[in-house]
N, C-alpha and C positions, 0 to 999 in steps of 0.2 A: 583493878588491873589497868595498867596504862599501856597502850599499843601505839607504836610509832612506825610508820612506813618509811623505810630507808631505800637507798639505791640498791642494796643487796637483798632486801626482803623485809623482815619485820624484827623489831626489837620490842620485847614485851616484858614489862615489869610484873612479876608474879608475886602478889602479896602474901600468898598462903599456899599450902599443899593443895587445897581445893582449886586454886588457880592453875596449878600444874596439871591437875586432873582435867580441868576444862580445856587446856591446851591439847592434851592427848585426845580428848573427845572431838575437838575441832579438826584435828588432823585425820582422825578416823573418818570424818565426813568427806574428805577429799582424796584419800589414798585409793589406789586401784592395784590389781595384781601387777607385779613387776616393779613396784616402787621400792627403792632402797633408801632407808633413812639412817644416816650416820649420826650418832649421839656422842657429844664431847662434853666433858666436864669432870671435875675432881670427884673423888669418893664422896658419897653423900649428897651429890648435887641434885639428885632427883631423876636420873636417867631411867632407872627401873620403875619408879613411880609413874613417870610419863608413859613408859611402855605398857604398864599395867592398865592405865586409863584408856589408851588407844585400843589395846586388845579387848578389854571389856566392852568398849563401844562397838567392836566388831563381833560381839556375841561369844567371846571366848569365856569359858568357865573361870571365874575369878580365883577359885581355889587352886587352880593349876599354875598360875602365873608366879614365877620366882626369878630371882637374879640368876643368870646363867654362868656366874663366875666359875663354878667348879665343873659344870657340865659342858660349857662352851656353846652349845646350841640347844635351844628349846624349840619344839614345834608345837603350835597350838592350833586346834581346829576351831574355826568360827565362820562367820559369813564369808570372810576372806581368810585363808590360812595366814597365820602370823609366825614368822621365823625370827627368833630372838638370839642374837650372837653376842659373845663377849670376847674381846681381843686382849683383855688386860693381862692374863696369865700366859699368853703365848710368847715364845721367845723371839719370834720375828714374823714379818708379813708372809713369808713363804709358808709357815705353819698354818696361818689363817687360810691361805689359798688351798692348802692340802686338805682342809675340812670339806672341800667340795662346794665352796660358797658360790662359785659361778653358776652351778646348777640351780641353787636356790634363787640367785638373782634373776635367772631367766625363767623361773617357775611361775606358779599360779598364786603366789602369796605376796604379802608385804614383808620386807626384811628390815629389821632394826638391829643396828650394829653399835653396841656400847664400846667406848674407847676407840671410836673410829679414827681418831687422829693417829693411832699406832699403825693403821693399815690403809691410810688414804689412797696410796697408789694401787690398791687392789679393789677399790670401790669403783662402780661404774661412773663415767664422767657426768652422768645426769643424776647422780645421787643427791637427795635432799640432805641438808646438814642442819643440825640443831645443836647449838652450844648453850649449855646451862651453867650459869655462874651463881653460886650462892652469894647473897648480899646481906644475909641476916639469918636468924634461927629458922624461919620458914620462908623468907623472902629469896627470890631468885630473879635473875635477868636471863631471859631466853632470846637467843638470836636465831632466827629461822631463815635459811637460804634455800631457795628452790630455783635451780638454774633455768633461765629463759622461760619462766612461767609466771608472769605477773598476775594472770587471771586466778591461778590457784592461791597465790598470796592474798589477793583481794577476797577470795572466798573464805580463807582461814580467818582473816580479820573480821569479816561479816559474822561468822559463826561465834567468834569470841565476844563480839559486842551484842549479840542477840540474847545470850543467856542472862 
């Protein structure tokens, strides 16, 4: 795994699916209730795999975690509740908002929004963003942006280099 600190956050070369899992676990170490994470990337990029790793690290039962493509919202109980959204099949951002997302965003859990690029104007201004780009069969490049919080970026980088 290659980690580069950029002006916007981190760019991470993920060599395997296990590296994607490690990234999810590292973010689980720094999230807190009220954090909203937007996930962007094409089909098969690893958005759900990342979410599964983060949720498992927060003590969510791994057998419960699935892609929310057809359900739109999954709610998982863990050390911190995890709310997993998918905006892919929604006709527009208004439909996303009609799901009651603002109540979740202001709630007691961490929210992960797959296909966040389709609903960017409905996410909080302080939402964390992760863009995952496939670069090979298991290889990915992840770009992590956390607005105005270089200390969290530094903690994530530390967790990724400790494993």
